[in-house]
Phi, psi and omega in degrees: 000319179296319178297319179295317179296318179297320178296317180294320179295320177296318177298320178298317180296314180295321178296316180297316178298318178296321179297314182295319182294310181295318180295319181298318180292316184295315183292333177277343176278343179295145181295146179095163179224166178301333182271356182301315179301327180280322188273321188288335184248016178237106183295341180272359182278108184276160175302327178295321178294321178298313181294326179293319178292319178299321178292323179296321179275354181080016182277353179277350180278156174302156186298320181292328177293318177298320181293315179298321178296320179293320179296320178299319177294321181296322178298326177273010182062033178246113181272005178088189179245148181293149175279356179294162182302333181286339178054036180284153174300141183298319182297325178297322178291321183288316185293340175289330187252341184300316180302325181294313179295319178297317180300313182295318183288323177295315178295323178296315178298320180296316179294318179302314183291315184290334181262317187291319182295307177299323180294317178294320179295315180298319179292324180290318180295327179255036183304130179089353181278175178296321178300316180296319180293318180295313180295326178296314179297312182297319182292319180292326175297315179295323181292326182274350184280124178297140183297319182293325179292319178297319179298314180294322179296315179294323177297319180294316185281308188268349181248333184245303181292311174241092186292077181264318184236148174291154187241007179204153176079178179260338180205170181292147180276332184253125173076011183293320184294335182274357181282155174284174183299313182292325177292325176293319178298318178295322179295317176298317181300317179298320181287336184265353182301306183294313178301318180292321179296315179295320180295322186271341192298310182295316179295325178297316181296313181293318183291323179295322177292320179294320178296320180298310183295321179293319180293320178297318179296320180292320181296343179269358182286159184293325183292334175289319176298320178295318180298320178291324180294333178284354178088016178293145177301147183300323179298320179292319179299317186283309190272340180259319185263309185285314186296320181298319179286327180287336182284343183303305178290334180293324178300317179295316179298321179296320177294321180287346179280348181299316178302322179294322179292315180294318178294323179291341179297335176300321183287302187286333176291326177288318182292315183268007180056047178268122181283075181240190181296321181299315178295319178298320179297315181297315179296322180292321179296317180295328181266000184056039180275086187303313181300320180290321177299312180294323177298318177296319179296323178297312182296313181295320180296317179296316179298319181293314181294320178294320177298315177294324178295317177296323177296321177295321178296316178298321179295318180293323178293327181279333182238104182300336182297331181285309183289338178270352177075020179273157180279147178280000000 
């Protein structure tokens, strides 16, 4: 188990280093610079002023020098300062928005797991029935539905035509400070219903179909036939023997879904005006704010790698062959 953990940690480090290197090169190859909005539309902006600003931001150095300087700061846990006029530290900007994105994504993962697994098991046990056909149609419709279109549709229906739920922000703008603690929690919950639903919808549809197919495959195995031949109750056969084996690949898929959830936060946070990491990332990309872009990529990469690592640990705990290093 220790050898396996050491190998996984080394792989995580190399993957993280590769992500930062490739991302740093790509964002600097994109057309435009942070000073372009100031220089390109100001006729009084001289070439000397442009070069002075480039030197101030360190953009006059070769690309590898800029990367090494950024890596040195990262080793000291310093993500640098934003290129925005406020020149705030990147970490200060991120830590203000990180809890919101984490809250939405954790709740989305919880909903996906709690709904998709029972739905997939029920569809597998009733394979070919009317229930299975109806859920299959509904799930495929949900899987094919673009997230941004679903968000706009829900905003139109539940926020404008039938004003049931708020459609922007984290809390009400008027009278929020005068609310009690429980009223504030309820206000937050109302504002987060639509973003969490949009975030979880696509993953729920895909995971439930995957759970169904995996469960059907397990139910056809010989050990399930043997368990039934021994006279075990059907509930024990399904939930104790079949479900545990069917969950092994689902754990991995759930861990791999974290990048999609974090990446999708750019869409729903922008649409619903949620002040999270996704919205900050979008604003930084539009402004060519390299330190903020790299800072966001570092946080998202760490969350993704840690999520996959935890999924691997759960997989190893569920399957002794992995932690013992035996061949399948």
